MIZA-774515 format. One line per field, with one value per residue (C-alpha): residue number from 0; residue in three letters; x, y, z. Coordinates in nm, 3 decimals, padded with zeros to 5 digits. Example, Ala and Ser with C-alpha at 12.3 -4.5 7.8 and 13.67 -1.06 7.14 Angstrom:
# MIZA-774515
k <- [0,1]
r <- [ALA,SER]
x <- [01.230,01.367]
y <- [-00.450,-00.106]
z <- [00.780,00.714]
***
This chain:
# MIZA-774515
k <- [0,1,2,3,4,5,6,7,8,9,10,11,12,13,14,15,16,17,18,19,20,21,22,23,24,25,26,27,28,29,30,31,32,33,34,35,36,37,38,39,40,41,42,43,44,45,46,47,48,49,50,51,52,53,54,55,56,57,58,59,60,61,62,63,64,65,66,67,68,69,70,71,72,73,74,75,76,77,78,79,80,81,82,83,84,85,86,87,88,89,90,91,92,93,94,95,96,97,98,99,100,101,102,103,104,105,106,107,108,109,110,111,112,113,114,115,116,117,118,119,120,121,122,123,124,125,126,127,128,129,130,131,132,133,134,135,136,137,138,139,140,141,142,143,144,145,146,147,148,149,150,151,152,153,154,155,156,157,158,159,160,161,162,163,164,165,166,167,168,169,170,171,172,173,174,175,176,177,178,179,180,181,182,183,184,185,186,187,188,189,190,191,192,193,194,195,196,197,198,199,200,201,202,203,204,205,206,207,208,209,210,211,212,213,214,215,216,217,218,219,220,221,222,223,224,225,226,227,228,229,230,231,232,233,234,235,236,237,238,239,240,241,242,243,244,245,246,247,248,249,250,251,252,253,254,255,256,257,258,259,260,261,262,263,264,265,266,267,268,269,270,271,272,273,274,275,276,277,278,279,280,281,282,283,284,285,286,287,288,289,290,291,292,293,294,295,296,297,298,299,300,301,302]
r <- [UNK,UNK,UNK,UNK,UNK,UNK,UNK,UNK,UNK,UNK,UNK,UNK,UNK,UNK,UNK,UNK,UNK,UNK,UNK,UNK,UNK,UNK,UNK,UNK,UNK,UNK,UNK,UNK,UNK,UNK,UNK,UNK,UNK,UNK,UNK,UNK,UNK,UNK,UNK,UNK,UNK,UNK,UNK,UNK,UNK,UNK,UNK,UNK,UNK,UNK,UNK,UNK,UNK,UNK,UNK,UNK,UNK,UNK,UNK,UNK,UNK,UNK,UNK,UNK,UNK,UNK,UNK,UNK,UNK,UNK,UNK,UNK,UNK,UNK,UNK,UNK,UNK,UNK,UNK,UNK,UNK,UNK,UNK,UNK,UNK,UNK,UNK,UNK,UNK,UNK,UNK,UNK,UNK,UNK,UNK,UNK,UNK,UNK,UNK,UNK,UNK,UNK,UNK,UNK,UNK,UNK,UNK,UNK,UNK,UNK,UNK,UNK,UNK,UNK,UNK,UNK,UNK,UNK,UNK,UNK,UNK,UNK,UNK,UNK,UNK,UNK,UNK,UNK,UNK,UNK,UNK,UNK,UNK,UNK,UNK,UNK,UNK,UNK,UNK,UNK,UNK,UNK,UNK,UNK,UNK,UNK,UNK,UNK,UNK,UNK,UNK,UNK,UNK,UNK,UNK,UNK,UNK,UNK,UNK,UNK,UNK,UNK,UNK,UNK,UNK,UNK,UNK,UNK,UNK,UNK,UNK,UNK,UNK,UNK,UNK,UNK,UNK,UNK,UNK,UNK,UNK,UNK,UNK,UNK,UNK,UNK,UNK,UNK,UNK,UNK,UNK,UNK,UNK,UNK,UNK,UNK,UNK,UNK,UNK,UNK,UNK,UNK,UNK,UNK,UNK,UNK,UNK,UNK,UNK,UNK,UNK,UNK,UNK,UNK,UNK,UNK,UNK,UNK,UNK,UNK,UNK,UNK,UNK,UNK,UNK,UNK,UNK,UNK,UNK,UNK,UNK,UNK,UNK,UNK,UNK,UNK,UNK,UNK,UNK,UNK,UNK,UNK,UNK,UNK,UNK,UNK,UNK,UNK,UNK,UNK,UNK,UNK,UNK,UNK,UNK,UNK,UNK,UNK,UNK,UNK,UNK,UNK,UNK,UNK,UNK,UNK,UNK,UNK,UNK,UNK,UNK,UNK,UNK,UNK,UNK,UNK,UNK,UNK,UNK,UNK,UNK,UNK,UNK,UNK,UNK,UNK,UNK,UNK,UNK,UNK,UNK,UNK,UNK,UNK,UNK,UNK,UNK,UNK,UNK,UNK,UNK,UNK,UNK]
x <- [11.137,11.032,11.187,10.967,10.643,10.403,10.377,10.188,10.381,10.069,09.817,09.500,09.503,09.199,08.964,08.643,08.353,08.580,08.547,08.837,08.647,08.589,08.954,09.070,08.844,08.973,09.341,09.307,09.212,09.558,09.793,10.075,09.868,09.766,09.477,09.428,09.154,08.981,08.985,09.007,09.262,09.298,09.641,09.793,09.489,09.606,09.886,09.624,09.483,09.809,09.814,10.075,10.088,10.135,10.254,10.229,09.854,09.924,10.023,09.660,09.523,09.802,09.811,09.715,10.013,10.198,10.461,10.280,10.477,10.242,10.064,09.777,09.543,09.295,09.196,09.067,09.071,09.454,09.463,09.318,09.604,09.813,10.172,10.126,10.041,10.261,10.557,10.468,10.449,10.773,10.966,10.796,10.689,10.970,10.917,10.541,10.337,10.033,09.720,09.509,09.172,09.004,08.635,08.452,08.395,08.030,07.926,08.145,07.979,07.633,07.746,07.898,07.577,07.358,07.611,07.617,07.238,07.230,07.473,07.249,07.528,07.303,06.927,06.741,06.496,06.776,06.769,07.079,07.026,07.016,07.329,07.521,07.401,07.535,07.868,07.907,07.814,08.081,08.347,08.681,08.584,08.496,08.859,08.977,08.740,08.679,08.327,08.226,08.340,07.989,08.010,08.325,08.127,08.264,08.603,08.686,08.629,08.880,09.165,09.403,09.419,09.574,09.744,10.073,10.249,10.168,10.299,10.607,10.695,10.660,10.772,10.548,10.658,10.560,10.233,09.973,09.699,09.390,09.034,08.693,08.579,08.815,08.720,08.351,08.399,08.632,08.701,08.909,09.145,09.169,09.272,09.514,09.687,09.714,09.871,10.118,10.219,10.273,10.475,10.239,10.105,09.761,09.485,09.175,08.979,08.993,08.720,08.638,08.310,08.060,08.122,07.996,07.708,07.516,07.167,06.894,06.673,06.294,06.309,06.558,06.554,06.637,06.913,07.062,07.067,07.230,07.501,07.584,07.607,07.824,08.064,08.086,08.129,08.379,08.666,08.476,08.317,08.670,08.754,08.431,08.334,08.087,07.876,07.860,07.760,07.464,07.350,07.384,07.179,06.901,06.907,06.889,06.591,06.419,06.500,06.625,06.451,06.435,06.429,06.140,06.179,06.117,06.393,06.635,06.565,06.624,06.947,07.075,07.023,07.233,07.502,07.530,07.583,07.841,08.046,08.087,08.186,08.463,08.593,08.893,09.006,08.972,09.184,09.457,09.443,09.476,09.778,09.946,09.879,10.012,10.333,10.360,10.327,09.961,09.821,09.531,09.284,08.905,08.677,08.602,08.971,08.999,08.880]
y <- [24.493,24.670,24.393,24.131,24.321,24.230,24.568,24.645,24.720,24.786,25.048,25.165,25.514,25.684,25.828,25.744,25.622,25.554,25.177,25.099,24.820,24.642,24.685,24.557,24.250,24.165,24.212,24.007,23.710,23.711,23.441,23.693,23.940,23.902,24.135,24.259,24.073,24.407,24.617,24.958,24.927,25.300,25.223,25.540,25.763,25.894,26.084,26.288,26.415,26.457,26.113,25.838,25.568,25.220,24.998,24.693,24.696,24.567,24.230,24.169,24.216,24.021,23.723,23.498,23.613,23.329,23.395,23.645,23.921,24.195,24.268,24.499,24.723,24.987,25.290,25.548,25.835,25.819,26.045,26.332,26.310,26.457,26.542,26.401,26.046,26.064,26.132,25.841,25.601,25.728,25.692,25.399,25.190,25.253,25.088,25.055,25.091,25.320,25.311,25.628,25.614,25.949,25.999,26.297,26.499,26.601,26.242,26.128,26.383,26.251,25.891,25.973,26.146,25.848,25.601,25.773,25.780,25.408,25.357,25.570,25.828,26.096,26.141,25.939,26.228,26.476,26.605,26.647,27.024,27.021,26.810,27.050,27.341,27.173,27.093,27.459,27.574,27.351,27.466,27.290,27.153,26.803,26.751,26.845,26.624,26.250,26.300,26.505,26.254,26.216,26.582,26.555,26.563,26.901,26.917,26.561,26.641,26.925,26.693,26.979,27.051,26.712,26.565,26.754,26.593,26.248,26.333,26.495,26.209,25.906,25.811,25.675,25.324,25.383,25.571,25.479,25.733,25.572,25.682,25.549,25.628,25.359,25.115,25.150,25.139,24.838,24.662,24.392,24.642,24.834,24.518,24.417,24.755,24.743,24.396,24.507,24.799,24.554,24.323,24.036,23.768,23.807,23.578,23.557,23.401,23.725,23.979,24.308,24.270,24.542,24.621,24.888,24.983,25.283,25.155,25.310,25.075,25.048,24.913,25.091,24.823,24.552,24.775,24.822,24.446,24.394,24.652,24.486,24.142,24.274,24.429,24.120,23.886,24.093,23.847,23.532,23.728,23.817,23.447,23.348,23.638,23.432,23.378,23.753,23.820,23.581,23.714,24.076,24.013,23.857,24.144,24.413,24.237,24.239,24.582,24.815,25.153,25.325,25.709,25.889,26.046,26.394,26.350,26.231,26.539,26.773,26.598,26.601,26.977,27.018,26.795,27.027,27.320,27.123,27.050,27.424,27.461,27.202,27.352,27.540,27.252,27.010,27.239,27.256,26.878,26.823,27.053,26.862,26.525,26.630,26.757,26.418,26.246,26.138,26.253,26.016,26.219,26.167,26.436,26.600,26.684,26.825,27.169]
z <- [02.857,02.537,02.327,02.494,02.444,02.166,01.994,01.673,01.355,01.147,01.260,01.087,01.233,01.081,01.003,01.184,00.965,00.666,00.645,00.879,01.056,00.724,00.623,00.961,00.938,00.590,00.669,00.987,00.768,00.607,00.736,00.786,00.990,01.353,01.427,01.782,01.967,02.021,01.704,01.872,02.152,02.237,02.387,02.242,02.307,02.650,02.475,02.294,02.624,02.813,02.975,02.992,02.723,02.866,02.582,02.808,02.737,02.387,02.531,02.626,02.274,02.103,02.340,02.047,01.835,01.662,01.398,01.176,01.006,01.123,01.449,01.359,01.551,01.437,01.642,01.388,01.637,01.650,01.343,01.545,01.793,01.512,01.616,01.967,01.863,01.552,01.780,02.009,01.714,01.560,01.886,02.061,01.760,01.509,01.172,01.218,00.900,00.909,00.697,00.676,00.499,00.426,00.347,00.200,00.521,00.478,00.412,00.699,00.931,00.849,00.892,01.230,01.338,01.251,01.390,01.729,01.731,01.663,01.955,02.184,02.223,02.073,02.122,01.860,01.811,01.732,01.373,01.160,01.165,01.546,01.555,01.333,01.546,01.858,01.688,01.589,01.938,02.092,01.847,01.903,02.245,02.114,02.009,02.357,02.555,02.535,02.669,02.363,02.099,01.945,01.840,01.626,01.304,01.195,01.365,01.262,00.894,00.877,00.784,00.708,01.082,01.154,00.850,00.818,01.117,00.979,00.634,00.782,01.018,00.789,00.439,00.166,00.255,00.617,00.565,00.302,00.237,00.086,00.020,00.115,-00.241,-00.375,-00.101,-00.183,-00.563,-00.579,-00.246,-00.417,-00.577,-00.248,-00.064,-00.338,-00.327,00.052,00.047,-00.219,00.001,00.289,00.064,00.139,-00.091,-00.243,-00.117,-00.334,-00.049,00.153,00.086,00.253,00.443,00.525,00.891,01.131,00.901,01.026,01.100,01.310,01.507,01.533,01.888,02.117,02.388,02.139,02.000,02.349,02.397,02.057,02.134,02.466,02.306,02.022,02.272,02.490,02.195,01.996,02.044,01.937,01.651,01.529,01.529,01.353,01.121,00.917,01.229,01.291,00.929,00.955,01.291,01.179,00.866,01.069,01.317,01.047,00.891,01.229,01.371,01.099,01.065,00.727,00.725,00.558,00.213,00.357,00.613,00.343,00.131,00.424,00.520,00.161,00.147,00.461,00.312,00.012,00.248,00.446,00.133,00.084,00.449,00.411,00.084,00.224,00.444,00.152,-00.066,00.200,00.247,-00.129,-00.138,00.146,-00.017,-00.355,-00.198,-00.024,-00.360,-00.351,-00.684,-00.757,-00.554,-00.535,-00.679,-00.343,-00.308,-00.662,-00.558]
***
């Protein structure tokens, strides 16, 4: 039965708020890549919480598969399953290629905070300082409970806690470690390098779009409506990305909220403190990556 299933052989496994939605959208435009109809499938997530993985679920998101070389999905929280999900992929999806994109953890924490506010998963009146206080109060509990996923700002940035099993289970040809810094600085080069790693032809027509932008809304009711429509229309939006780009631009112009200068200054001060807090984890992550053979590290890992 396994042989007849449509199983992914290309997985963008992490991390959250590191541009994975944009990378997924771009790669899905390639003629040799079939992107899942729903970007985040969560098929492997039950393993992280002691549940049973049902690979048959992949058939639903790859029903449109033709003859492409790669079947791709992207669930960025897989990374945090560490050895548990790494073992599932190694045994149940042998030969699958994995793309891991890392982002400076303090910046990622702030992006996650604002993103969850924009999705009404955190109180819109909550300050960044209050959010960090709650994350610290919860400790490691967010990584052990699906219900606490909005509070993974701190735990999710300690990459050294999760990365070793991935580096130990897959070769360089099977696991590509990339950085959000490079994606933001030169999206074209990032895409070119990824396609080279996949041994696929270059396609100048494909560009990495700006997806999943963290944007707070002026009108919460309008935001709730927009979120519902985006969820319901994800499949057609994947088939017609240009339509989504136009609609999103119009919506941001109508309902985007810009933070005050005072709030930005306060948040930036907290970010500086956070960078010190992540120092030891960053140093351990850098050491692991260099032993794996990744030497072109961004500045936040050169500690």
